[in-house]
TIROZA-264929 format. One line per 8 residues: number of its first residue (from 1); their letters; for each residue z, x, y of C-alpha. Coordinates in steps of 0.5 Angstrom, whole numbers, always signed. Layout:
REM residues N
NUM> a> Z:X:Y | ... $
***
This chain:
REM residues 256
1> mnrdsiek> +63:-23:-44 | +66:-22:-38 | +65:-26:-31 | +60:-21:-29 | +56:-21:-35 | +56:-29:-35 | +54:-29:-27 | +48:-24:-29 $
9> tlypilgv> +46:-28:-34 | +47:-35:-31 | +44:-34:-24 | +37:-32:-25 | +37:-38:-30 | +40:-42:-24 | +34:-39:-20 | +28:-41:-25 $
17> litlglwq> +31:-48:-25 | +32:-49:-18 | +25:-46:-16 | +21:-51:-22 | +25:-57:-19 | +23:-55:-12 | +16:-54:-15 | +16:-61:-19 $
25> lvcmawkm> +19:-64:-12 | +13:-62:-8 | +7:-64:-13 | +11:-71:-13 | +12:-72:-6 | +5:-70:-4 | +2:-72:-10 | -2:-66:-11 $
33> psavlptp> -8:-66:-16 | -7:-61:-22 | -14:-57:-19 | -10:-56:-13 | -3:-55:-16 | -1:-57:-23 | +6:-59:-24 | +11:-54:-28 $
41> yevaaavv> +10:-59:-35 | +2:-59:-34 | +3:-51:-34 | +7:-51:-40 | +3:-55:-43 | -3:-50:-41 | +1:-45:-44 | +2:-48:-51 $
49> khwhalvt> -5:-51:-51 | -8:-44:-50 | -2:-39:-53 | -7:-36:-58 | -12:-34:-52 | -6:-32:-48 | -3:-27:-53 | -10:-24:-55 $
57> egwitfka> -12:-23:-47 | -5:-21:-46 | -6:-15:-51 | -12:-12:-48 | -9:-12:-41 | -3:-9:-44 | -7:-3:-48 | -10:-2:-41 $
65> tmygfila> -4:-2:-38 | +0:+3:-42 | -6:+8:-43 | -6:+8:-35 | +1:+9:-35 | +1:+14:-40 | -4:+18:-37 | -1:+18:-30 $
73> lvlgipia> +5:+21:-33 | +2:+26:-37 | -2:+28:-31 | +3:+26:-25 | +9:+30:-28 | +5:+37:-28 | +2:+36:-21 | +9:+34:-18 $
81> vavssfrw> +11:+41:-21 | +6:+44:-18 | +6:+41:-11 | +14:+43:-11 | +14:+50:-14 | +8:+53:-10 | +7:+52:-2 | +0:+53:-2 $
89> vnltfypl> -1:+47:-7 | +3:+43:-3 | -1:+44:+3 | -8:+45:+0 | -8:+38:-5 | -2:+34:-2 | -6:+31:+4 | -12:+29:-1 $
97> lvalqsvp> -7:+26:-6 | -4:+21:+0 | -11:+20:+3 | -13:+18:-4 | -7:+13:-5 | -9:+10:+2 | -16:+8:+0 | -16:+1:-3 $
105> kvalapil> -16:+1:-11 | -21:-5:-10 | -26:-1:-6 | -26:+4:-12 | -27:-1:-18 | -34:-2:-17 | -35:+6:-16 | -31:+7:-23 $
113> lvwlgtgm> -35:+1:-26 | -41:+4:-25 | -39:+11:-27 | -35:+9:-33 | -38:+2:-35 | -35:-5:-36 | -30:-3:-42 | -23:+0:-43 $
121> esklaiaw> -25:+6:-39 | -25:+3:-33 | -19:-1:-33 | -16:+5:-35 | -18:+9:-30 | -16:+4:-24 | -9:+3:-28 | -8:+10:-28 $
129> lvaffpii> -10:+11:-20 | -5:+6:-18 | +1:+9:-22 | +0:+16:-21 | +2:+17:-14 | +9:+14:-15 | +11:+19:-21 | +8:+25:-17 $
137> vdtaaglq> +12:+23:-10 | +19:+21:-14 | +18:+28:-19 | +17:+32:-13 | +22:+29:-9 | +27:+30:-16 | +25:+37:-17 | +26:+39:-9 $
145> stpkelle> +33:+36:-9 | +36:+40:-14 | +43:+43:-12 | +43:+50:-9 | +49:+52:-12 | +46:+51:-19 | +40:+55:-17 | +44:+61:-13 $
153> larslrts> +48:+61:-20 | +42:+61:-24 | +39:+67:-20 | +46:+71:-21 | +45:+70:-28 | +38:+73:-28 | +35:+67:-31 | +28:+67:-32 $
161> rwqvfsmi> +24:+62:-27 | +22:+58:-34 | +29:+57:-36 | +31:+55:-28 | +26:+50:-29 | +27:+47:-36 | +35:+48:-36 | +36:+46:-29 $
169> qfpaalpf> +31:+43:-24 | +27:+38:-29 | +34:+35:-32 | +36:+34:-25 | +30:+31:-23 | +29:+26:-29 | +33:+20:-25 | +27:+21:-20 $
177> vitgakva> +22:+21:-26 | +25:+15:-28 | +25:+11:-22 | +18:+13:-20 | +16:+11:-27 | +19:+4:-26 | +15:+3:-20 | +8:+6:-23 $
185> itlaviga> +9:+1:-30 | +9:-5:-26 | +3:-2:-21 | -1:+0:-28 | -1:-8:-29 | -4:-9:-23 | -9:-4:-24 | -11:-6:-30 $
193> vigefvgs> -12:-13:-27 | -16:-11:-22 | -21:-7:-27 | -22:-14:-30 | -23:-18:-24 | -28:-13:-22 | -33:-12:-29 | -30:-14:-35 $
201> seglgfll> -30:-20:-41 | -24:-19:-43 | -16:-19:-41 | -12:-24:-38 | -15:-22:-31 | -22:-24:-33 | -19:-31:-36 | -15:-32:-30 $
209> lsatsqin> -22:-31:-26 | -26:-36:-32 | -20:-41:-31 | -21:-41:-23 | -29:-41:-24 | -28:-48:-28 | -23:-51:-23 | -18:-50:-30 $
217> tplafaal> -12:-49:-25 | -6:-50:-30 | -9:-45:-35 | -10:-40:-29 | -3:-41:-28 | -1:-40:-35 | -5:-34:-34 | -1:-32:-28 $
225> falsvlgm> +5:-33:-32 | +3:-29:-38 | +2:-23:-33 | +9:-24:-30 | +12:-24:-37 | +7:-17:-39 | +10:-14:-32 | +17:-16:-34 $
233> lvyvmvvl> +16:-13:-41 | +13:-6:-39 | +18:-6:-34 | +24:-7:-39 | +21:-2:-44 | +22:+3:-38 | +29:+1:-38 | +30:+1:-45 $
241> fekliagw> +27:+9:-45 | +32:+10:-39 | +38:+8:-43 | +35:+12:-49 | +36:+18:-46 | +42:+17:-42 | +46:+23:-45 | +41:+27:-42 $
249> lpppppah> +41:+25:-35 | +46:+28:-30 | +52:+23:-28 | +51:+19:-22 | +54:+22:-15 | +61:+20:-14 | +63:+15:-10 | +66:+16:-3 $
***
């Protein structure tokens, strides 16, 4: 293991230890009651005590996150292709997409709750609404940034529009799609939790609300810890997928 790898491993661990140490010092110096700010040990004890509930509710939030993210990919990529390929689609619908993105999703959650109920469907819809815009923006940017010399070469060879898209444009846009997916997957977690806040009887968001209503702050922090772990897990899944398709990604531009 080289020095760079050691530093990338040790520095994050050091950062966590420093944060936990400062947290413990604040609790001790100001004599914080656990209902206001529990110590790291109390949070760890809550994680151990309620691990089964955290795993069970975390699985529900994970499913809502993944369903919303996959739906965002399935719908977002074709919309991005249409927006980048047809000027009239861009002019007609892109302003509507921007307007929809600017609306706080918390404001849309009660409406979706009325339409879809309190089950998985409403959480999936909110996760999708939060996640699909980054995929559209990044994919469209990737498709529009295809090197012009490649497009001119394709035209000189009289390739069809589908061949240009499938063999040149989309492969060149894949790094942008992956970048959008990295943003979207973490936003999908937020969307799923918003759905659980507004109207749900399960999931980590519901567990967090239940804990705070009972002034069980250690459990609330344990739920937050579980949410952070879930966010890192789904992000790592996208990173692993990126490594899996690395052979199909275009090489990075040369450094100047």
